[in-house]
N, C-alpha and C positions, 0 to 999 in steps of 0.2 A: 509315583512313589508313595507308599504309605508308611506311617510311623506308629509304633506301639505307644499308646497313651494309657498307662495303667493296664487294665485288662481289655481295652478297646483299641481297635485299629482306626486310624484317621488318614484319609488320603485316597489316591487312586491307584489301583492295581489293574493293569490291563484295561478291559472294557467296563470295569465297575468302580464305584466310589464307595469307600467305607467312611461312616461317620457315626457319632454318638447322638442319640435322640431320646430324651427322657429316661436315661439310664440303661438303654438297651443298644445293642449293635445293629446298625441299619446298613444294608448294602443296596445301592441303587445303580442303575445303568448310567455310565458316564455320557454326557451330552456329546452328540456328534454333529459337526457342522457340514452340511451338504450343500455346496453352492448350486447344485442342479435343482434343488427344491425351492430356490428363491423365485418369487413371482416376477413377471416381466416388469410391472410398475416399480418394484423395489430395485430391480437391476438398473433400470433407467435412472431412478432417483440417485442411486449410488454413483453412477457414471457422471451425472450432471453435477453432483456435489464435488466430484473430483475435478471436473472442468473448472468450476468456480474457484476451487482451492488452488489449482495450478495458475490461473490468471491472477489471483490475488497475490500469490507468491512471486509471480513475475513482476507485478507492479512494485512490490517491495524491493525485490532484488535489483531491479533496474536503477532504483534510487539509493542503493546501498551506501554509496560514498557521500550522499547528502544527509540521509537519515542516520547513518552509522548504527550504533546499538543504543542510541539515546531516546528510545520510544517507551511509552508506558506499557505496563504488563499486558493489559487486555487488547492492545492495539491490533494484534494479528487477527483475533476473533472479530473485532469490530469491522475491520476492513473486509474480511471474508463475508460477513453478514451483508454488507452493502453490495459487494460484487454478486453474491447469490441472488439478491433481489433484482439487481440490474439484469442479470442473465435470464432470470425467470420472466421478467416483463418483456424481454426481447425475443423470447423463444416462440417460434411458430410451431404450434402443437401438431399441425397436420404434416408438415415436412420434417419436424424434429431438427430444425436448424435455426440459427439466430439471424434475426433481421435488425440491424442497427441503423439509427439515423444520427444526425449531428449531436442531438441532445440526450442520447441514450445513457451516457455516463455522467450527466450533470448532477446526479445524486451524490457524486464524490466531491462536488464543489464545497469547500469549507471543511473538508475532513482534516482532523488534527492527528498528527502522529504521536504527540505527547499531550494528553489532556491535562497533565499537571502544570503545563506552561503553554497554553494556547497562543498561537500567533495573534489572534484577535485581542488578547489581553495585553499585548506588548507593542503592537504596531497599530496606530490609531488613524491611519489613512487607508483609503480603499483603492488599490490598484485595479486597472482594467485590462482586459485582453481583447485583441482584435485579430481576426484572420483575414489577411488581404492576399489573395492568391496563395503563393507558397511562403508567405512571410507571416509569422506569428509575432505580434507586438505585445509586450507587457509594459504598460504605461503607469508610472508612479507620479502623483502630483507632488507639489512642494511638500517637504517634510520639515516641520518646525520643531527644532530641538530646544528644550526637552519635552515640549507638549505632545508631539506625535509619536515619540519612540521612547519606550521605557528602558532604562538601564539599571541593572543590578548595582548595588553599592560598590561591589568589588571590580566593576568593569568600567573602562573609559573608552572602549572601541567596540563597534558593532559592524560585522560584515553581513550586509544584507545580500543574500544570494538568491538567484532565480535559476531554476533548472527545468528543462523540458524533456520529458521522456516520451518517445514515440513507440507505438505498438502497431505492428502490421497484423491485424486480427485475421486477415485472409490466409496468410501463409505461416503464421506463428513465429514472428521475429520481432525484436525490439532493439532500441538503441537509446542512449542518453546523450543529448547534445552537450557540448562543453558548458559548464556552469559559468554564468556571468554574475558579477557582484560589484558592489560599491562599498567603500569603507566610510563609516560615519563616526565622527569623533564626538563624544559627549561634551556638551557645552552648557553648563548650568546658567550662564549669562544669556543664552539664547543665540541661535543661529538658524538660518534657513538653508536646507539642502535643496538645490533647484530640481524641478521636475526632471525625471529621467525616463528614457525609453530603452528597453532591451529588445533586440530583434533576433529571432531564431528562424532559420530556414527549415521548413517541414516538408514532408512528403504527402501528396494527396491521398485521401482515403484512410489515413492512419489515425488511430486514437492518440491525441496529444494531451498529455497531463502536465500542467504547470505547477511546480512546487516552489514555495517560498520558505527560506530558512533564515534564522537570525542566529549568527554565531558571535558570542560575546567574548572579548579578550581583555586582558589586563596587561599593562606594561610593567616588566620586571627588569632587573639588572641583566638578565640573560636573554631579554627580548620579549616578544609577545607570547602570552600563554592563554590557551583556550580555557574558559571556565564552565562551559556547558557540561551538564552531567545528566544522570537519569531523572533527577527531580526538576531540572530546568534546561530545556532545549526546545525552543519554539520552532516548529516545522510543520507545514500543512499544505494541503492542495488548494490552489487558487481556482483552477478551472480544469475541466476534463471535457474535451469535445472531439468529435470525429471530423477531420477536415474533409471538405468536398472533393469529389473526383474519385478516380479508381486507382488502387494500388498498382504500381509498376513492379512486378516481381523482380526484375533485373536490378532495380534500384535498392531493394532491401535484402537481396540474397546474401550480402556479406554482414548483415546485422547478426546480433546474438540470437540464437534459437530459443524459443520458449514453447512449452507444451500446450499450445492452443491454436486452433484454426477453425473459424466458425463455418467454413464451407464443409467441414466434416460432420457426419452424423454424430449425435451424442446420445 
């Protein structure tokens, strides 16, 4: 559609674009997008970008109830960037397929979903993860309060939660294990929370991502109220590893589908 601007036309009519240039009417051919003219490398690059975008979206979506909407603005692009690099490093150029090993996704270790309030700036102990057969262990050492855990002034309770998302990259499926947590009461006078271990059953061959979240609450006359918000909500990836063994398609067939499968050409 074109509009009359004084004595000049501006806008597109049919296959031409009308515009004003240095006081005269200019008519040019409107640009036409022809997907058939794209080069083969550009087509492959676009598809691979889509694969990375879909996988990053699946990682976020699987942890939706843990992250909720309390992440920083650039988080989506930051996660996509990391996933694109991971996939690029794992791509076999000759076969155009991905080859992953146990540490392929270790680049995600320490990823923060909210850089305004990183986990590392609020929890000052280092948990460890261990894979023993089909058991993933997340081990926390003693936590000395208030030295090892930071509390906002308005909060007296912290729910330290651990979540494990599993991703069957062979057949494009995912699942979130039930979140496990421990309630920690703020004690300015000092208290020690004994070492704790969280155990999760995992499936062989799957990408296992461990996420830690700190949900802070305050006690009111109506009960406990969550104080986390967009500016303060510590949540991050502790570890990302692919368990040894082969995926059993029958074990994951009832998981939620995701638009990724590395055995497919990209």
